C-alpha positions in Angstrom: 153.5 137.4 163.5 156.3 134.7 163.2 158.8 134.1 165.9 161.7 131.8 165.3 163.8 130.5 168.3 166.9 128.3 167.8 166.7 125.1 169.9 170.0 123.8 168.6 172.1 124.2 165.5 169.5 122.4 163.3 166.2 122.6 165.2 164.0 125.6 165.6 160.8 126.4 167.4 158.4 128.6 165.4 155.5 130.4 166.9 152.9 131.8 164.6 150.5 134.3 166.2 147.3 134.8 164.3 143.7 134.3 165.1 145.0 131.0 166.7 148.6 130.8 168.0 150.5 127.7 166.8 153.9 126.3 167.7 156.0 124.2 165.3 159.3 122.4 165.5 161.3 122.5 162.3 164.6 120.7 161.6 167.0 122.1 159.0 169.8 119.9 157.8 173.1 121.8 157.2 173.4 120.4 153.6 169.8 121.5 152.8 170.4 124.9 154.3 173.5 125.2 152.1 171.6 124.0 149.0 168.9 126.7 149.4 171.0 129.6 150.6 174.6 129.0 149.5 175.4 130.0 153.1 174.3 133.6 152.4 171.6 133.7 155.1 171.2 132.0 158.5 169.2 128.9 159.0 166.9 131.0 161.3 166.2 133.4 158.4 165.6 130.5 156.1 163.0 129.1 158.5 161.4 132.6 158.9 161.1 133.0 155.1 159.8 129.4 154.7 157.0 130.2 157.1 156.2 133.4 155.2 156.0 131.2 152.1 153.7 128.7 153.8 151.4 131.3 155.3 150.9 132.8 151.8 149.4 129.4 150.9 147.7 128.0 154.0 146.6 129.0 157.5 149.0 128.4 160.4 146.7 125.8 161.8 147.2 123.7 158.6 151.0 123.7 158.9 152.5 120.5 160.4 153.5 120.8 164.0 156.8 119.0 163.5 158.7 118.6 160.2 162.0 118.7 158.4 162.2 121.7 156.1 162.4 119.6 152.8 158.9 118.3 153.5 157.5 121.7 152.3 158.6 120.8 148.8 156.4 117.6 148.9 153.3 119.8 149.4 154.4 122.8 147.3 156.7 121.8 144.4 157.6 125.4 143.8 159.0 125.9 147.3 162.8 125.6 146.5 162.6 128.0 143.6 160.3 130.4 145.5 162.5 130.4 148.7 165.6 131.2 146.7 163.8 134.2 145.1 162.6 135.3 148.5 166.1 135.3 149.9 167.7 137.3 147.1 
């Protein structure tokens, strides 16, 4: 289960409950949010879907505890394409 809480307009606290519960702080720059979503979905939903993407590829305990959303693309080059597909 993934819970996303807005800390401020660009920072989110994500809690992932699994065998082990983890907490992550994720920053989403407005321009990156616009690039990925065209403003069609909230930053909160983008973060939620991004964690779904990550959890399909690794365990929650392997996900960085604090990161900027574009970092995902460094580890998974297909991220931007896949997240756009997930959001349509």
